[in-house]
C-alpha atoms as one frame of an Amber mdcrd trajectory, in Angstrom:
protein
  -7.586  20.055 -75.679 -10.129  19.150 -78.241 -10.909  22.863 -78.770 -11.294
  23.421 -74.895  -9.255  25.736 -72.910  -7.708  23.901 -69.934  -5.732  26.820
 -68.282  -3.526  29.627 -69.055   0.268  29.746 -68.669   2.305  32.760 -67.698
   6.046  32.848 -67.906   7.695  35.065 -65.285   9.595  38.114 -66.333  13.368
  38.569 -65.335  13.332  40.039 -62.044  14.492  43.744 -61.996  17.367  43.024
 -59.468  19.113  41.004 -61.948  19.919  44.172 -63.848  21.972  45.542 -60.839
  25.721  44.999 -59.916  27.759  45.333 -56.878  30.247  48.340 -56.600  33.010
  45.968 -57.714  31.037  44.812 -60.699  29.507  41.545 -59.854  26.036  41.078
 -61.272  23.474  40.461 -58.638  22.277  37.179 -60.418  25.735  35.803 -59.959
  25.128  36.156 -56.178  21.594  34.978 -55.813  18.716  33.743 -58.207  14.987
  33.811 -58.153  13.288  30.463 -57.481   9.743  30.089 -58.195   7.472  33.084
 -57.962   9.073  34.933 -54.930  11.906  32.859 -53.284  15.560  34.053 -53.492
  18.173  31.471 -53.334  21.942  31.256 -53.160  24.749  28.708 -52.587  27.062
  30.521 -50.173  29.947  28.292 -50.704  29.967  27.087 -54.433  32.425  24.209
 -53.541  32.296  21.111 -51.633  34.933  18.851 -49.976  33.551  15.895 -51.805
  32.864  17.258 -55.346  36.349  16.858 -56.803  36.540  13.135 -56.135  33.937
  10.962 -57.903  34.566   8.265 -55.138  32.943  10.559 -52.652  30.805  13.095
 -54.503  27.081  12.954 -54.881  26.561  11.557 -58.490  23.778  14.033 -59.152
  25.695  17.211 -58.191  26.732  19.968 -60.538  27.856  22.462 -57.983  31.101
  23.007 -59.681  29.652  23.332 -63.262  27.989  26.832 -62.832  31.302  28.049
 -61.242  33.333  26.789 -64.140  30.927  28.383 -66.579  31.278  31.748 -64.666
  27.618  31.830 -63.864  28.280  32.395 -60.271  31.129  33.319 -57.878  32.849
  30.843 -55.453  32.062  32.622 -52.182  29.124  35.159 -51.559  30.145  37.406
 -48.606  27.588  38.356 -46.014  27.658  42.022 -47.355  26.947  40.796 -50.794
  24.054  38.559 -49.832  22.520  41.307 -47.680  22.769  43.834 -50.562  21.136
  41.570 -53.175  18.453  40.406 -50.608  17.503  44.050 -49.899  17.261  44.793
 -53.565  15.178  41.623 -54.293  12.659  42.550 -51.705  12.336  46.142 -52.620
  12.373  45.762 -56.437  10.635  42.314 -56.953   8.713  41.534 -53.820  10.729
  38.450 -52.740   9.148  36.899 -49.670  11.698  34.412 -48.451  15.284  33.343
 -49.093  17.155  29.980 -49.179  20.814  29.876 -48.109  22.463  26.486 -49.021
  26.113  25.551 -49.268  28.512  23.075 -50.338  29.948  21.212 -47.386  33.233
  22.997 -46.577  34.307  20.759 -43.579  33.081  17.817 -41.601  32.890  19.618
 -38.288  30.129  22.376 -38.617  29.368  21.224 -42.187  28.656  24.921 -43.315
  26.728  25.969 -40.272  29.135  28.750 -39.294  29.074  30.503 -42.691  25.336
  30.153 -42.943  25.026  31.818 -39.514  27.285  34.724 -40.524  25.369  35.146
 -43.773  21.952  34.995 -42.068  23.006  37.527 -39.453  23.973  40.113 -42.222
  20.889  39.583 -44.281  18.541  39.986 -41.291  20.399  43.206 -40.272  19.713
  44.637 -43.787  16.138  43.442 -44.474  13.205  41.737 -42.710  13.148  38.592
 -45.002  12.387  34.995 -43.658  15.323  32.698 -44.233  15.998  29.015 -44.609
  19.503  27.564 -44.101  20.470  24.210 -45.480  23.488  22.095 -44.533  24.382
  18.548 -43.462  23.960  17.779 -39.777  26.828  19.538 -37.791  28.467  17.496
 -35.290  27.530  19.970 -32.520  23.658  20.201 -32.477  24.184  23.536 -30.665
  24.684  25.058 -34.162  20.752  24.792 -34.408  20.343  27.215 -31.719  23.006
  29.437 -33.158  21.456  29.527 -36.512  17.963  30.326 -35.060  19.551  33.279
 -33.155  21.277  34.444 -36.282  17.912  34.893 -37.921  17.160  31.516 -39.617
  13.429  30.917 -39.719  13.607  27.261 -40.932  16.262  24.576 -41.448  16.806
  22.105 -44.375  19.040  18.924 -43.851  18.592  16.954 -47.048  18.778  13.192
 -46.992  18.300  13.048 -50.858  17.545   9.430 -50.735  15.523   7.342 -48.367
  17.457   4.122 -47.711  21.119   3.879 -46.682  21.753   1.538 -49.493  20.756
   3.869 -52.216  22.569   6.752 -50.392  25.782   4.843 -50.337  25.421   4.106
 -54.080  24.561   7.572 -55.205  26.274   9.674 -52.611  29.131   7.775 -51.268
  30.676  10.610 -49.203  27.482  12.101 -47.744  26.162   8.551 -46.975  28.825
   8.527 -44.206  26.534  10.578 -42.254  23.914   7.902 -41.905  20.135   8.075
 -41.810  19.955   7.542 -38.109  22.449  10.492 -37.647  19.964  12.634 -39.617
  17.113  11.444 -37.497  19.023  12.393 -34.425  19.746  15.866 -35.769  15.987
  16.296 -36.787  15.028  15.449 -33.225  17.343  18.189 -31.872  16.410  20.780
 -34.463  12.547  20.608 -34.416  12.190  21.838 -30.877  14.220  24.985 -31.874
  12.682  25.848 -35.273   9.317  24.317 -34.738   7.156  21.576 -36.140   7.085
  21.831 -39.805   9.900  24.309 -39.961  12.616  21.539 -40.431  12.534  20.021
 -43.968  14.394  17.536 -45.880  14.747  17.045 -49.607  14.135  13.618 -51.082
  14.836  12.857 -54.643  12.408  10.254 -56.016  13.718   8.087 -58.758  17.274
   7.250 -57.558  16.373   3.699 -56.629  14.214   3.772 -53.615  10.761   2.286
 -53.804   7.636   4.246 -53.337   7.200   2.064 -50.158  10.678   3.106 -48.922
  10.075   6.846 -49.381   6.712   6.704 -47.664   8.044   4.665 -44.677  10.718
   7.297 -44.279   8.179  10.150 -44.651   5.991   8.660 -41.996   9.034   8.749
 -39.554   9.812  12.228 -40.487   6.388  13.543 -40.090   6.138  11.986 -36.648
   9.302  13.904 -35.649   7.793  17.244 -37.080   9.873  17.273 -40.269   8.449
  18.350 -43.539   9.497  15.599 -46.361   9.897  17.642 -49.510   9.775  14.849
 -52.171  10.963  15.949 -55.585  11.331  13.953 -58.785  14.986  13.523 -59.752
  15.930  15.509 -62.828  19.405  14.435 -64.602  21.927  17.140 -65.140  24.261
  16.857 -68.073  27.962  16.493 -67.124  27.221  14.448 -64.111  27.581  10.766
 -63.614  23.816  10.405 -63.539  23.161  12.506 -66.674  21.704   9.408 -68.442
  19.759   8.160 -65.414  15.968   8.294 -66.301  13.670  10.504 -64.291  10.934
   8.845 -62.404   7.602   8.384 -64.394   4.479  10.385 -63.596   2.790   7.186
 -62.295   5.617   6.680 -59.916   5.446  10.118 -58.695   1.759   9.999 -58.129
   2.222   6.756 -56.144   4.420   8.626 -53.821   2.874  12.182 -53.693  -0.834
  11.099 -53.378  -0.420   9.247 -50.217   2.277  11.589 -48.834  -0.150  14.518
 -49.577  -2.777  12.573 -47.343  -0.277  12.030 -44.523   0.764  15.677 -44.497
  -2.851  16.762 -44.560  -3.799  14.355 -41.572  -0.799  15.646 -39.590  -1.874
  19.258 -40.240   1.656  19.771 -41.800   1.390  21.854 -44.954   3.825  23.742
 -47.242   1.823  26.948 -46.776   2.719  26.985 -42.973   6.560  26.810 -43.821
   8.049  30.223 -43.095  10.777  30.023 -45.698  12.374  27.481 -47.987  12.075
  24.745 -50.641   8.832  23.352 -49.284   7.240  26.925 -49.225   8.642  27.713
 -52.757   7.431  24.313 -54.069   8.818  24.994 -57.651  10.578  21.660 -57.896
   7.630  19.352 -56.963   3.866  19.199 -57.237   3.436  17.789 -53.653   1.731
  20.880 -52.392  -1.169  20.102 -54.761  -1.651  16.740 -53.046  -1.939  18.503
 -49.711  -5.188  20.083 -50.709
């Protein structure tokens, strides 16, 4: 700027594991992808019971689009995930892995398939794992997930207030904020303070005050609130919904960074997951 160098940008090279395929011919990149610098991520079940009906689906969700475009496969088996994870560690130095899923049912809400997947991966390679699902009805799943090898847990509210949740994600909003809070309170003693995270999309309609009020409650429980700017995806009902301004994000992230700093809860302490990766948000810069 004005003749002065401000910084240098480096673009990551395609990871080497992308060049490999399973014995039955499935490219590894259809099974899991590199996120950020060194996080491997996959959607185990590329389907959701709510997605097909816009009366219940999350209005920002595109879980079915990559499947329709043949960029992924509908279900990644535990053996496939273990094979790809091992290669990603050995070839590209991956340091953690995120296992998320569409919601397959309203009972365990995906916890069962995540536990099965985590167990297979940890048998193949020593790789910290985060599993992500809606709160299962039986909170005993938290202990089972931990025993299966999960190091951290993500249960994503997406929006801070029930009114916005009901408007933007009518199906998922049937699991209320209060039920999430109960699940967080059960999960933190099992996974540890700061090892339970929730994803919050700023720009869906919640005010900065709403987001920060929720974040304060979450931090008090020991939950890391990973606040991310909403980014519209083409082909979804919210494709024309404007993302939040830089000013709005700063009004949220600056005080949130202070709150996390004061609580001694930082992204660098998260063993695995979105908060540790940080590629979707600049929140970690405000923790300094």
